[in-house]
PAMARLUM-446971 format. One record per residue: residue number from 0; x, y, z of N, C-alpha, C, O in turn; residue in three letters. Coordinates in steps of 0.1 Angstrom, whole numbers, always signed. Example, Ala and Ser with C-alpha at 12.3 -4.5 7.8 and 13.67 -1.06 7.14 Angstrom:
BEGIN
0,+132,-57,+78,+123,-45,+78,+132,-33,+78,+142,-33,+85,ALA
1,+128,-22,+71,+137,-11,+71,+129,+0,+79,+134,+11,+80,SER
***
This chain:
BEGIN
0,+984,+1366,+741,+995,+1357,+736,+1002,+1352,+749,+1006,+1359,+758,MET
1,+1002,+1341,+750,+1009,+1333,+762,+1024,+1333,+760,+1029,+1327,+750,VAL
2,+1032,+1338,+769,+1047,+1336,+768,+1052,+1323,+769,+1046,+1314,+775,SER
3,+1064,+1322,+765,+1069,+1308,+764,+1074,+1304,+779,+1076,+1292,+783,PRO
4,+1075,+1315,+788,+1076,+1311,+803,+1064,+1307,+809,+1065,+1298,+817,ILE
5,+1052,+1312,+806,+1040,+1307,+809,+1036,+1295,+804,+1029,+1287,+811,GLU
6,+1041,+1293,+792,+1040,+1279,+786,+1045,+1267,+793,+1040,+1256,+796,THR
7,+1058,+1274,+797,+1066,+1259,+802,+1065,+1259,+817,+1070,+1249,+822,GLU
8,+1058,+1269,+825,+1051,+1267,+838,+1038,+1257,+840,+1035,+1248,+848,GLN
9,+1030,+1263,+828,+1017,+1254,+827,+1019,+1239,+826,+1014,+1231,+833,PHE
10,+1030,+1236,+815,+1033,+1222,+811,+1037,+1214,+824,+1032,+1204,+828,VAL
11,+1048,+1224,+832,+1055,+1216,+843,+1043,+1212,+856,+1043,+1202,+863,ARG
12,+1034,+1222,+856,+1022,+1220,+866,+1014,+1208,+862,+1012,+1199,+869,LEU
13,+1009,+1210,+850,+1002,+1200,+844,+1006,+1186,+846,+1000,+1177,+852,LEU
14,+1020,+1185,+839,+1027,+1171,+841,+1028,+1167,+854,+1026,+1155,+856,GLY
15,+1032,+1176,+864,+1031,+1172,+878,+1020,+1168,+884,+1021,+1158,+892,LYS
16,+1010,+1173,+883,+996,+1173,+886,+984,+1162,+879,+974,+1158,+884,HIS
17,+987,+1161,+867,+979,+1152,+859,+971,+1140,+865,+959,+1138,+864,GLN
18,+982,+1131,+870,+977,+1120,+875,+968,+1120,+887,+960,+1111,+889,GLN
19,+969,+1132,+897,+959,+1134,+908,+945,+1140,+899,+934,+1138,+904,ARG
20,+946,+1147,+889,+935,+1153,+886,+928,+1141,+878,+916,+1140,+879,VAL
21,+934,+1132,+871,+927,+1121,+865,+922,+1113,+875,+911,+1109,+874,TYR
22,+929,+1110,+884,+924,+1103,+898,+911,+1107,+901,+901,+1100,+899,ALA
23,+909,+1120,+905,+900,+1129,+909,+888,+1127,+901,+878,+1124,+907,PHE
24,+890,+1129,+885,+879,+1125,+874,+875,+1112,+876,+863,+1110,+876,ILE
25,+882,+1103,+878,+879,+1087,+880,+868,+1086,+891,+859,+1078,+891,LEU
26,+870,+1095,+902,+861,+1093,+914,+846,+1097,+910,+837,+1093,+916,THR
27,+846,+1106,+899,+832,+1109,+895,+828,+1108,+882,+817,+1113,+878,LEU
28,+838,+1100,+874,+832,+1093,+860,+840,+1079,+862,+852,+1076,+861,VAL
29,+830,+1071,+866,+841,+1055,+867,+844,+1049,+854,+852,+1040,+853,PRO
30,+837,+1054,+843,+842,+1049,+829,+855,+1055,+827,+857,+1067,+829,ASN
31,+864,+1044,+822,+879,+1053,+820,+878,+1059,+808,+883,+1070,+807,TRP
32,+872,+1053,+797,+872,+1062,+784,+864,+1076,+786,+869,+1087,+782,ALA
33,+855,+1075,+793,+846,+1087,+795,+855,+1097,+803,+855,+1109,+800,GLU
34,+863,+1092,+813,+873,+1097,+823,+881,+1105,+814,+882,+1117,+814,ALA
35,+888,+1097,+805,+898,+1103,+798,+895,+1113,+789,+903,+1121,+785,GLU
36,+881,+1114,+784,+876,+1124,+775,+874,+1135,+785,+880,+1145,+781,GLU
37,+869,+1136,+796,+867,+1146,+805,+880,+1152,+808,+881,+1164,+809,VAL
38,+891,+1144,+810,+903,+1149,+814,+910,+1158,+802,+917,+1168,+804,LEU
39,+906,+1153,+790,+910,+1162,+778,+906,+1173,+780,+913,+1183,+781,GLN
40,+890,+1174,+780,+885,+1186,+781,+889,+1196,+791,+889,+1208,+788,GLU
41,+893,+1191,+804,+897,+1197,+815,+910,+1204,+810,+911,+1216,+809,THR
42,+919,+1195,+806,+931,+1201,+800,+930,+1213,+792,+936,+1223,+794,ASN
43,+923,+1212,+782,+918,+1224,+773,+915,+1236,+783,+921,+1247,+781,THR
44,+906,+1233,+792,+900,+1245,+799,+912,+1251,+806,+914,+1264,+807,VAL
45,+919,+1242,+811,+931,+1246,+820,+941,+1257,+814,+945,+1267,+819,LEU
46,+942,+1252,+803,+952,+1258,+793,+947,+1272,+790,+954,+1282,+791,TRP
47,+933,+1273,+785,+926,+1286,+782,+925,+1296,+793,+927,+1308,+792,ARG
48,+923,+1288,+805,+923,+1297,+819,+933,+1298,+825,+931,+1303,+836,LYS
49,+946,+1294,+822,+959,+1294,+828,+960,+1309,+833,+962,+1311,+845,PHE
50,+959,+1319,+825,+961,+1333,+829,+953,+1336,+842,+956,+1345,+849,GLY
51,+943,+1329,+844,+934,+1331,+857,+942,+1324,+872,+940,+1328,+883,ASP
52,+949,+1315,+868,+953,+1307,+880,+964,+1317,+887,+972,+1324,+881,PHE
53,+963,+1316,+901,+972,+1323,+911,+983,+1314,+914,+979,+1304,+919,ASP
54,+996,+1314,+913,+1008,+1307,+915,+1007,+1306,+930,+1013,+1296,+934,PRO
55,+1003,+1312,+938,+1003,+1314,+952,+994,+1302,+958,+995,+1298,+970,ALA
56,+985,+1298,+949,+974,+1288,+954,+978,+1273,+951,+989,+1272,+945,THR
57,+971,+1264,+953,+972,+1249,+951,+966,+1247,+936,+954,+1249,+933,ASP
58,+976,+1242,+927,+973,+1239,+914,+963,+1228,+912,+955,+1228,+903,PHE
59,+966,+1217,+922,+956,+1205,+921,+943,+1209,+924,+934,+1204,+918,THR
60,+940,+1219,+935,+928,+1219,+937,+920,+1230,+929,+908,+1232,+929,ARG
61,+930,+1238,+921,+922,+1248,+911,+920,+1237,+900,+909,+1238,+895,TRP
62,+928,+1228,+895,+927,+1220,+884,+914,+1209,+886,+907,+1207,+876,ALA
63,+912,+1204,+896,+900,+1197,+903,+886,+1205,+901,+875,+1200,+897,CYS
64,+888,+1217,+906,+877,+1226,+905,+873,+1227,+889,+861,+1226,+885,GLN
65,+881,+1229,+882,+879,+1230,+867,+873,+1216,+862,+863,+1216,+855,VAL
66,+880,+1205,+865,+875,+1191,+862,+862,+1189,+867,+854,+1182,+861,ALA
67,+859,+1194,+880,+845,+1192,+885,+833,+1197,+876,+823,+1192,+875,TYR
68,+837,+1209,+870,+826,+1217,+862,+827,+1208,+848,+816,+1205,+843,PHE
69,+837,+1204,+843,+837,+1196,+831,+829,+1183,+833,+822,+1179,+825,GLU
70,+832,+1176,+844,+822,+1164,+846,+807,+1170,+846,+799,+1163,+840,VAL
71,+805,+1177,+850,+792,+1184,+852,+787,+1185,+837,+776,+1179,+834,LEU
72,+794,+1193,+829,+792,+1193,+815,+790,+1180,+808,+781,+1178,+800,LYS
73,+799,+1170,+812,+799,+1159,+806,+786,+1149,+810,+780,+1141,+802,HIS
74,+782,+1150,+822,+768,+1145,+827,+758,+1152,+820,+749,+1144,+816,ARG
75,+756,+1164,+817,+746,+1170,+810,+745,+1164,+796,+734,+1164,+789,ASP
76,+757,+1160,+790,+759,+1155,+776,+753,+1143,+778,+748,+1140,+767,ARG
77,+752,+1133,+787,+750,+1120,+789,+738,+1118,+795,+736,+1107,+800,ARG
78,+728,+1127,+797,+717,+1127,+805,+707,+1115,+799,+697,+1111,+806,LYS
79,+710,+1109,+788,+702,+1096,+782,+705,+1083,+789,+698,+1072,+788,HIS
80,+717,+1084,+796,+722,+1073,+803,+712,+1066,+812,+703,+1074,+816,ASP
81,+712,+1055,+817,+704,+1048,+827,+707,+1054,+842,+698,+1058,+850,ARG
82,+719,+1055,+845,+727,+1058,+854,+734,+1072,+856,+746,+1073,+853,LEU
83,+728,+1082,+861,+731,+1097,+863,+732,+1098,+877,+722,+1094,+883,VAL
84,+742,+1103,+883,+743,+1108,+897,+737,+1122,+898,+736,+1129,+888,PHE
85,+732,+1126,+910,+727,+1139,+914,+739,+1148,+911,+750,+1143,+912,SER
86,+738,+1160,+909,+746,+1170,+913,+752,+1172,+927,+764,+1176,+929,GLU
87,+742,+1169,+937,+746,+1171,+951,+755,+1157,+955,+763,+1157,+964,GLU
88,+752,+1146,+948,+760,+1135,+949,+775,+1136,+946,+785,+1133,+954,PHE
89,+775,+1140,+932,+789,+1144,+925,+794,+1154,+934,+804,+1151,+940,LEU
90,+789,+1165,+938,+796,+1176,+948,+801,+1167,+961,+814,+1167,+963,SER
91,+795,+1163,+966,+800,+1156,+978,+812,+1145,+978,+820,+1144,+988,ALA
92,+811,+1138,+965,+823,+1129,+960,+835,+1137,+959,+845,+1133,+964,VAL
93,+833,+1150,+952,+842,+1159,+945,+849,+1164,+960,+862,+1163,+962,SER
94,+841,+1169,+970,+846,+1175,+983,+854,+1164,+989,+865,+1166,+994,ARG
95,+850,+1153,+990,+858,+1142,+1000,+868,+1137,+992,+877,+1132,+998,ASP
96,+868,+1137,+979,+882,+1132,+972,+890,+1144,+973,+901,+1140,+977,SER
97,+889,+1158,+971,+897,+1165,+974,+905,+1164,+988,+918,+1164,+989,LEU
98,+897,+1164,+998,+902,+1162,+1011,+911,+1149,+1013,+921,+1149,+1020,GLU
99,+905,+1139,+1006,+916,+1126,+1007,+929,+1129,+999,+939,+1123,+1003,LEU
100,+930,+1138,+986,+940,+1140,+981,+953,+1144,+988,+965,+1140,+985,THR
101,+949,+1154,+998,+960,+1158,+1009,+964,+1148,+1017,+976,+1146,+1018,ASP
102,+955,+1140,+1023,+962,+1128,+1031,+969,+1119,+1022,+980,+1115,+1026,THR
103,+965,+1115,+1010,+974,+1103,+1002,+986,+1111,+999,+997,+1105,+998,LEU
104,+987,+1123,+997,+998,+1131,+993,+1010,+1130,+1004,+1022,+1128,+1003,ASP
105,+1003,+1132,+1015,+1011,+1131,+1028,+1016,+1116,+1030,+1027,+1115,+1034,ALA
106,+1007,+1105,+1029,+1012,+1091,+1027,+1021,+1089,+1019,+1029,+1081,+1022,GLN
107,+1022,+1094,+1007,+1031,+1091,+993,+1044,+1095,+999,+1053,+1087,+1000,ARG
108,+1044,+1108,+1004,+1056,+1115,+1006,+1064,+1105,+1018,+1076,+1101,+1017,ARG
109,+1055,+1102,+1029,+1061,+1095,+1039,+1067,+1079,+1035,+1077,+1073,+1039,ALA
110,+1058,+1075,+1027,+1063,+1062,+1020,+1075,+1062,+1013,+1084,+1054,+1015,LEU
111,+1076,+1072,+1005,+1090,+1073,+999,+1099,+1077,+1007,+1110,+1073,+1004,ALA
112,+1098,+1086,+1017,+1108,+1087,+1025,+1112,+1073,+1035,+1124,+1071,+1037,ALA
113,+1104,+1066,+1039,+1106,+1055,+1046,+1111,+1045,+1038,+1120,+1037,+1042,CYS
114,+1108,+1045,+1025,+1114,+1034,+1014,+1130,+1037,+1014,+1139,+1029,+1015,LYS
115,+1131,+1050,+1013,+1149,+1053,+1011,+1155,+1050,+1023,+1168,+1050,+1023,ALA
116,+1149,+1048,+1035,+1157,+1046,+1049,+1157,+1030,+1047,+1165,+1025,+1055,LYS
117,+1151,+1019,+1040,+1153,+1007,+1039,+1169,+1005,+1036,+1175,+1014,+1032,LEU
118,+1174,+992,+1038,+1185,+987,+1034,+1184,+985,+1019,+1173,+983,+1014,LYS
119,+1194,+985,+1011,+1193,+984,+996,+1188,+971,+991,+1181,+970,+981,ALA
120,+1193,+959,+1000,+1186,+948,+996,+1171,+947,+996,+1163,+943,+987,GLY
121,+1169,+952,+1009,+1154,+953,+1011,+1144,+962,+1000,+1134,+958,+995,ASP
122,+1150,+973,+997,+1144,+980,+987,+1144,+974,+973,+1136,+977,+964,ARG
123,+1154,+964,+970,+1155,+957,+956,+1146,+949,+956,+1139,+949,+946,ASP
124,+1143,+940,+966,+1134,+928,+969,+1118,+936,+967,+1110,+931,+960,LEU
125,+1115,+947,+973,+1104,+953,+974,+1102,+959,+957,+1092,+957,+952,LEU
126,+1110,+965,+953,+1110,+968,+940,+1107,+955,+930,+1097,+955,+923,ASP
127,+1116,+946,+929,+1111,+933,+921,+1099,+930,+924,+1092,+930,+914,ARG
128,+1093,+927,+935,+1081,+922,+936,+1069,+932,+931,+1059,+927,+927,ARG
129,+1071,+946,+931,+1059,+952,+927,+1061,+956,+913,+1053,+964,+908,TYR
130,+1069,+952,+906,+1071,+953,+890,+1059,+946,+884,+1054,+937,+891,GLN
131,+1054,+950,+873,+1045,+947,+866,+1047,+932,+862,+1056,+928,+854,LEU
132,+1037,+922,+867,+1037,+909,+865,+1046,+901,+871,+1048,+889,+867,SER
133,+1053,+906,+882,+1061,+899,+891,+1054,+891,+902,+1044,+895,+908,ALA
134,+1058,+880,+903,+1052,+870,+915,+1063,+868,+927,+1075,+871,+925,THR
135,+1060,+863,+937,+1071,+858,+948,+1078,+850,+942,+1090,+852,+941,VAL
136,+1073,+838,+935,+1079,+830,+929,+1090,+832,+918,+1100,+824,+917,GLN
137,+1087,+843,+910,+1096,+850,+901,+1107,+856,+905,+1118,+856,+899,SER
138,+1104,+865,+920,+1113,+871,+925,+1120,+862,+933,+1132,+865,+932,VAL
139,+1119,+854,+940,+1125,+842,+947,+1138,+835,+936,+1150,+833,+938,ALA
140,+1131,+831,+925,+1139,+824,+915,+1152,+838,+909,+1164,+836,+906,ALA
141,+1146,+848,+908,+1157,+861,+905,+1167,+862,+915,+1179,+865,+912,ALA
142,+1162,+859,+929,+1173,+865,+939,+1179,+850,+945,+1186,+850,+955,VAL
143,+1176,+840,+939,+1181,+828,+947,+1178,+827,+960,+1187,+825,+968,GLY
144,+1164,+829,+964,+1160,+825,+976,+1146,+818,+975,+1139,+820,+965,ARG
145,+1142,+808,+985,+1130,+802,+984,+1119,+813,+983,+1121,+824,+987,SER
146,+1104,+808,+977,+1095,+817,+980,+1090,+820,+993,+1085,+831,+995,PRO
147,+1091,+809,+1003,+1089,+812,+1016,+1097,+823,+1023,+1092,+832,+1029,ASP
148,+1112,+822,+1022,+1119,+832,+1024,+1116,+846,+1018,+1116,+856,+1026,ALA
149,+1113,+849,+1008,+1110,+860,+998,+1094,+865,+1007,+1093,+877,+1011,VAL
150,+1084,+857,+1008,+1072,+861,+1016,+1076,+866,+1029,+1072,+878,+1031,TYR
151,+1084,+861,+1037,+1087,+863,+1050,+1095,+878,+1050,+1092,+888,+1058,LYS
152,+1104,+879,+1041,+1112,+892,+1039,+1100,+903,+1036,+1098,+913,+1044,ALA
153,+1094,+901,+1027,+1082,+911,+1022,+1076,+915,+1033,+1076,+927,+1036,LEU
154,+1071,+905,+1041,+1061,+909,+1052,+1070,+917,+1062,+1066,+928,+1066,SER
155,+1081,+913,+1065,+1090,+921,+1075,+1091,+935,+1070,+1090,+945,+1077,ARG
156,+1093,+938,+1057,+1095,+949,+1050,+1084,+956,+1052,+1085,+966,+1059,ILE
157,+1071,+951,+1046,+1057,+960,+1046,+1055,+964,+1063,+1050,+974,+1067,ARG
158,+1059,+954,+1071,+1056,+959,+1085,+1063,+970,+1090,+1058,+978,+1098,THR
159,+1076,+971,+1085,+1087,+981,+1090,+1083,+995,+1081,+1086,+1006,+1085,THR
160,+1077,+992,+1071,+1072,+1006,+1062,+1062,+1011,+1068,+1062,+1023,+1070,LEU
161,+1053,+1003,+1073,+1038,+1008,+1079,+1042,+1016,+1091,+1038,+1027,+1093,LEU
162,+1050,+1008,+1099,+1055,+1015,+1114,+1059,+1028,+1111,+1055,+1038,+1118,ALA
163,+1067,+1030,+1101,+1078,+1044,+1098,+1068,+1053,+1093,+1066,+1064,+1098,CYS
164,+1058,+1047,+1083,+1048,+1059,+1076,+1040,+1062,+1088,+1037,+1074,+1089,VAL
165,+1035,+1053,+1098,+1026,+1060,+1109,+1032,+1069,+1117,+1027,+1080,+1120,LYS
166,+1045,+1067,+1120,+1055,+1076,+1128,+1057,+1087,+1120,+1059,+1098,+1127,ARG
167,+1058,+1089,+1107,+1061,+1099,+1099,+1049,+1110,+1099,+1050,+1122,+1100,ALA
168,+1036,+1101,+1098,+1024,+1110,+1097,+1018,+1116,+1112,+1012,+1127,+1113,LEU
169,+1022,+1108,+1121,+1019,+1112,+1135,+1030,+1126,+1137,+1026,+1136,+1142,ALA
170,+1040,+1124,+1134,+1052,+1135,+1134,+1047,+1149,+1128,+1048,+1160,+1134,ALA
171,+1041,+1147,+1115,+1036,+1154,+1106,+1023,+1165,+1112,+1021,+1176,+1109,GLU
172,+1016,+1157,+1120,+1006,+1161,+1126,+1009,+1171,+1140,+1001,+1180,+1143,GLU
173,+1018,+1167,+1146,+1022,+1175,+1157,+1024,+1189,+1154,+1028,+1191,+1142,ARG
174,+1021,+1200,+1162,+1024,+1213,+1160,+1042,+1217,+1161,+1046,+1228,+1159,PRO
***
């Protein structure tokens, strides 16, 4: 029987890492509906095998390893499809995807830290622009500026963020 503490720990870890596991599955199963099906199977296996997980290790890597095997099972069930990748191909993509996960996590952390350093007005402009369905024109109207001024401000903000992220990643690589 799983204790309430273990259940809570599992739910927290799964919630925190679910998006990365799904992205990993999508690298191996490009059909979204099928990837969601594999994700559900993966979640079930993760829950069943959570007692085997060592909290001192990386949950994402463990979950992606489970997902990889679920992808292989899914592939076996879909053998009749015209396009089936070899196990060697899936293994190579899986390995590369896991390596990229660490890089992308570092980039996300650096971007969040750099964004936090922006002036409040710049952060607001960036947030407004990257809202769903927002356009430069709609942002310009909302903030009372011309579209050209918003384009220039966003370009300056992106350049600032890129330089900041590069510095942060370079500093992280130094011993």
